[in-house]
C-alpha positions in Angstrom: -9.0 15.5 -2.2 -5.3 16.7 -2.0 -1.9 14.6 -1.8 1.5 15.2 -1.5 4.4 13.5 -3.0 7.9 13.5 -1.8 10.7 12.3 -3.7 14.3 11.5 -3.6 17.0 10.7 -5.9 20.5 10.1 -4.9 22.6 10.6 -8.1 25.5 12.3 -9.2 25.8 16.2 -10.0 26.7 15.1 -14.0 23.6 12.8 -14.0 21.2 15.6 -12.0 19.6 16.7 -15.3 19.1 13.5 -16.9 17.5 12.0 -13.8 15.0 14.8 -13.1 13.8 14.1 -16.5 13.2 10.6 -16.0 11.3 11.5 -13.0 9.3 14.0 -14.8 8.7 11.5 -17.5 7.3 8.8 -15.0 5.3 11.0 -13.1 3.2 12.0 -16.3 3.2 8.5 -17.4 1.9 7.9 -14.3 -1.0 9.9 -14.7 -1.9 9.8 -18.6 -1.2 5.5 -18.6 -3.0 2.8 -16.6 -0.1 0.6 -14.6 0.6 -2.5 -16.6 -0.5 -6.0 -14.6 2.8 -6.7 -13.7 3.2 -3.0 -12.1 0.4 -3.8 -10.3 1.5 -7.1 -9.2 4.7 -5.7 -7.8 3.2 -2.8 -6.0 0.9 -5.4 -4.1 3.7 -8.2 -3.4 5.3 -4.8 -2.0 2.7 -3.5 0.1 1.9 -7.0 1.1 5.2 -7.3 2.4 5.3 -3.8 4.2 2.4 -5.0 6.3 3.6 -8.1 6.9 6.7 -6.5 8.5 4.4 -3.9 10.7 2.3 -6.8 12.1 4.6 -9.4 13.7 1.6 -10.7 15.7 -2.0 -12.1 15.3 -3.5 -9.4 17.4 -1.2 -6.3 15.7 -3.2 -7.9 12.3 -6.8 -8.4 14.2 -6.3 -5.1 15.2 -5.2 -3.7 11.8 -8.1 -4.9 10.0 -10.8 -4.2 12.3 -9.1 -0.3 11.8 -9.6 -0.7 8.0 -13.0 -2.2 8.2 -14.2 0.6 10.7 -12.7 3.4 8.5 -14.0 1.7 5.0 -17.7 1.7 6.6 -17.4 4.9 8.0 -16.5 6.3 4.2 -19.7 4.5 3.2 -18.9 0.7 2.2 -15.9 -1.8 2.8 -13.9 -2.7 0.1 -10.9 -3.4 1.9 -11.6 -7.4 1.8 -11.3 -7.6 5.8 -14.5 -9.6 6.3 -13.1 -12.3 4.1 -9.6 -12.1 5.0 -10.8 -12.2 8.7 -13.0 -15.1 7.9 -10.1 -17.3 6.0 -7.6 -16.9 9.3 -7.8 -20.4 11.0 -9.6 -20.4 14.3 -7.7 -20.5 17.3 -6.3 -18.8 20.9 -7.4 -15.2 19.8 -7.5 -12.5 22.5 -8.7 -9.3 22.9 -6.2 -6.4 23.0 
């Protein structure tokens, strides 16, 4: 699978070289070591927060979970935990849409 990584660093001219070295160091570290528990926890919190901003209502949440569930099953198995999330939601006035 191919991927593209785009990065942006906003620094003063006099610290451009050290900043580039730091970016290269971090990219190398990402490819040669496993993330720490703290890094995983921060990444999960960031993703949950980002998704929360994108899914302002229950209908959007339900649609997103359904989409994830369908795509995971098309790829050969659901690993997203969508079914567990759906089961954990309170029963209420859900509408199709």
